[in-house]
C-alpha positions, 0 to 999 in steps of 0.5 A: 054640459059645462066643460072643466078647464084642463088645469082645474080638472088636473087639480081635482084629479090630484086631490082625488088621488092624494092618499089619506094620512096613515091611520095609527091605532093605540090601546086605551085602558080606563073607566067610562065617566060619561056616554053622550049618544046624541054626540056619539062620544064617550068620556074615558078616564084613561091610563097612559096611552103608550107612545101617544099621550099621558093619562087623563080624562078625555071625550072621544068620538065614536063613529060607530054608535053601536059601540055605545050600546050597553055602555055606562058610566062606571064601566072599566074598558079596554078600547082602541083609539084610531088617529088619522091626521087630525081625526081621532075616534074609538073603534073598539070599546070592550067592557072588562068590569065595573068600579065606583066612579071617582068622587070629585072635590066639590067646587065653590060654585060661583054663578053669574052675578058673583064677583070673582076673587083676585089672582096673580099670574105671569104672562108669556112675556114674563110680566106680572098680571092679575085679574084685578088688572083686567080693566075691561070685559074679559074672557078667561079660560084654562088650557095647557100646551101639551094637551094632545087631542083636538077636542079638548084644549086645541078646540078651546084655542081654535075658538080663541083664535076666531074670537080675537078676529071677531072682537077686533071688528066690533068697536064696542068690544075694544076693551075686551081681553082674552086670557088663557091660563095654563093648568100645567105651570110646571111645564108651561113657563113664559117662554113655552107659552110665548112660543105656543101662542105664536104657533097658534097664531094668537095676536096681543089680544090673547094673553097666556098666563102661568103662575103658582099651581095653588093660585091657578087651582084656587082661582079655577075652583070658583067656576067648577074647574077640576084638575088632577096632576098625576106625574111630571110627564104631563098626566092631567085630568081636567074638565073645561071652564071658560068664564066671561067677566065684566069690567068689575070682575063679576061673572056674566057667563060660565061656558062649560066644555069645548062646545060653546060657539064664538057667537055665544062668547061674543054675545056674553062679551057684549053683555059684559061690555054693556054692564061696564 
């Protein structure tokens, strides 16, 4: 049997004895919009979660898949959200009634091959930028700095961070730009976005942008982005859209949700570069 060095043994024992961060519980009241049994997730449009986050629409992990039994879109629910470090999950999901599902405004619905309209923004340095000013292949996504749960905007930004490193290792993607447009422009000023980009470890390849809320919404609707802002404290209901454009600003791919991979985005960017 191979013996462990004393220092390594001590480190392992210390790691084993280190206590897990305390778990906090929050009450969630809202309506189920979707149930994903394969991924063990439930999407809930919820009211403000006291002392944790404003009301919005979010997918929540469920560790005990039995909680999803008999649950369906339209159910009104009273649930418990557990937060332990970076881990979050629903531990209780009680149905209290049913109600009609909200009707979303129809999207304009551009598709791959279509040219997007121009839009004007301001980057994190206060410099005016535009979609027409993107001279090479680009990835455009929508996030906001106050998004509190790991599976939504923070996941998109984790993808961006990994993507910026991957792009720098490919000579054929030297002209690629990554653009993250805030959907909370009232809060996300250039200075806020600059600090946020630094905190996320983004380099100059990634540009954060803000602007007029009407321009942001009109631009995003082309790809099916739906945003509802309900209060000044950051109450935002939204879905997720990430778009790959070629140098002529034609859509190469539209990635929905936060489940797309860095490899998937890279493949789309390579295709965009080849079309340029």
